[in-house]
C-alpha positions in Angstrom: 4.7 15.6 68.9 5.5 13.5 65.8 2.5 12.0 63.9 1.7 8.4 63.8 3.1 8.1 60.3 6.3 9.9 60.8 9.7 8.5 60.1 12.1 7.2 62.6 15.7 6.5 62.5 17.9 5.4 65.3 21.0 7.6 65.6 24.6 6.2 65.8 27.8 8.1 66.4 30.2 9.3 68.9 30.3 12.2 71.5 33.0 14.7 71.2 32.3 16.6 74.5 33.5 15.2 77.9 31.5 15.4 81.2 29.4 18.4 80.7 25.9 19.7 80.5 26.1 19.8 76.8 26.6 16.7 74.8 27.5 16.8 71.1 26.7 13.8 69.0 28.5 13.4 65.7 26.3 11.3 63.5 27.8 8.5 61.6 28.1 8.9 57.8 25.6 6.2 56.9 23.1 7.3 59.4 23.5 10.9 58.2 22.8 9.9 54.6 19.6 8.0 55.7 18.3 11.1 57.3 19.0 13.1 54.1 17.3 10.5 52.0 14.1 10.6 54.1 12.1 13.7 52.7 9.7 13.4 55.8 12.4 13.6 58.5 14.5 16.6 59.7 13.7 18.8 56.6 12.6 21.6 58.9 11.8 22.2 62.6 8.3 20.9 62.4 9.4 17.3 61.6 12.7 17.2 63.6 12.3 15.5 67.0 14.7 13.7 69.3 13.7 10.8 71.6 16.0 9.9 74.4 15.6 6.2 75.5 16.3 4.7 78.8 20.0 4.5 79.5 21.0 6.7 76.6 22.3 9.4 79.0 23.5 9.3 82.6 24.4 12.2 84.9 27.8 12.0 86.7 26.3 10.0 89.5 24.8 7.5 87.2 21.4 8.0 88.6 18.2 8.4 86.5 17.8 11.8 85.3 15.3 13.9 83.4 17.0 13.4 80.0 15.7 9.8 79.8 12.4 8.8 78.1 11.8 12.2 76.5 10.7 13.3 73.0 11.7 16.9 72.2 11.3 19.0 69.1 14.5 20.6 67.9 15.1 24.2 68.9 17.0 25.2 65.9 17.8 23.4 62.5 20.4 24.2 60.2 19.9 23.0 56.8 22.4 21.3 54.6 23.9 24.0 52.5 27.0 22.0 51.1 27.1 21.2 47.5 27.4 17.4 46.6 30.5 16.2 44.8 31.0 13.3 42.3 33.4 10.9 43.8 33.8 8.5 41.0 32.1 6.9 37.9 32.3 3.7 36.1 31.8 2.8 32.5 30.2 -0.4 31.1 30.1 -0.2 27.3 28.7 -3.8 27.0 25.6 -2.7 28.9 25.7 0.8 27.7 25.7 2.2 31.2 27.5 4.8 33.3 27.4 4.7 37.1 28.0 7.8 39.1 28.8 7.7 42.7 28.4 10.7 45.1 29.5 11.8 48.5 25.9 12.3 49.6 22.4 11.4 48.4 21.3 13.2 45.2 17.8 13.7 43.9 17.3 11.7 40.7 14.6 14.1 39.4 17.2 16.8 39.3 19.3 14.9 36.9 20.2 17.1 33.9 22.0 15.1 31.1 22.5 18.1 29.0 24.9 19.4 31.7 27.2 16.4 31.2 30.1 16.1 28.8 32.2 12.9 28.0 35.7 13.5 27.3 38.8 11.5 26.1 41.2 13.5 28.2 41.2 15.6 31.4 41.4 18.8 29.4 39.2 20.1 26.5 40.6 19.4 23.1 39.5 21.2 19.8 40.4 18.0 18.0 37.4 16.1 19.3 37.3 13.6 21.9 34.5 15.4 23.6 30.7 14.5 23.5 27.4 15.7 24.9 24.7 13.3 25.0 21.8 14.2 22.5 19.0 11.9 23.6 17.4 11.3 27.0 18.8 8.5 29.2 17.2 6.1 31.4 17.8 6.0 35.1 18.0 2.5 36.8 16.6 1.6 40.2 19.3 1.2 42.7 19.6 -1.8 45.1 16.3 -3.0 43.8 14.2 -0.3 45.5 11.5 1.9 44.1 13.6 5.0 45.1 16.1 6.4 42.4 17.5 8.9 45.0 20.8 7.9 46.5 24.6 7.9 46.6 24.7 6.2 43.1 22.8 7.0 39.9 23.0 4.5 36.9 22.2 5.7 33.5 21.4 3.7 30.5 22.7 5.4 27.2 20.4 5.5 24.3 21.4 3.3 21.4 22.1 6.4 19.1 24.4 8.1 21.7 26.2 4.7 22.4 26.9 4.1 18.8 28.3 7.6 18.4 30.6 7.0 21.4 31.9 3.7 20.0 32.4 5.2 16.6 34.7 7.9 18.1 38.3 6.5 17.8 39.5 8.6 20.8 36.6 8.7 23.2 35.9 5.9 25.9 38.2 3.5 24.2 39.6 2.5 27.6 39.8 3.8 31.3 42.6 6.3 30.2 40.2 7.8 27.6 37.2 8.0 29.7 36.6 11.3 31.5 33.6 13.5 32.4 33.0 17.1 33.1 29.7 18.9 34.0 28.2 22.2 35.2 26.5 22.8 38.5 23.1 22.0 36.9 24.1 18.4 36.4 22.3 17.2 39.7 21.4 18.4 43.1 21.3 16.9 46.7 18.1 16.2 48.6 18.1 19.9 49.6 18.3 21.2 46.1 22.0 22.3 46.6 23.6 22.0 42.9 26.6 19.8 42.7 30.1 21.2 42.7 31.0 21.4 38.9 33.9 19.7 37.2 35.5 21.9 34.4 36.2 20.5 31.0 39.7 21.6 31.5 40.1 19.3 34.5 37.8 16.3 33.8 37.5 13.3 36.1 38.7 10.0 34.9 36.7 6.8 35.2 37.5 4.6 38.3 36.5 1.4 36.2 35.9 0.5 32.8 34.2 -2.6 31.0 35.0 -2.9 27.3 32.3 -3.5 24.7 32.3 -7.3 24.3 30.2 -6.8 21.1 32.6 -4.3 19.6 
């Protein structure tokens, strides 16, 4: 049975099976991410339980049945083995920040800035316009919580890196000269699956750009 200090999340989703002895629940995206973020819940079979509340399920006669008011341990748990992906990023040169948005929660402690490159175009150019940050960055809290893990990671650039970027006449001048690429070591999800890499020959362009108001 779950311990007294165990985590609990109410499931939300939809069933894909019809009237049958097997019910398949497709968990909603937001709820699934909440489960992935909780390191004490459903990480292995010993902390994965399902409680079926009153009126959650009915048999075909709509009479009370044994599936109600039960707490069962999972019989088999398949871990998340899918690599996370970077969906978009935003640049704020006034505050010296870059915001990265992912398709699933990522582990902040796995963040490796040395795996990241900033580019002025989607493809690598030998004429410059590509830059790797040389100093550690600061990770910012997201949504005013103490947990840095999540769908977004915001970094604050060092003053030295920021000044080098600003002095480059081709790099991060506007949204059309703001691209990133990175190796699979850039960050991992909550199950330590490395991110799907973006090659320097096919960099991802910024989805938003705030100019340096002090430039």
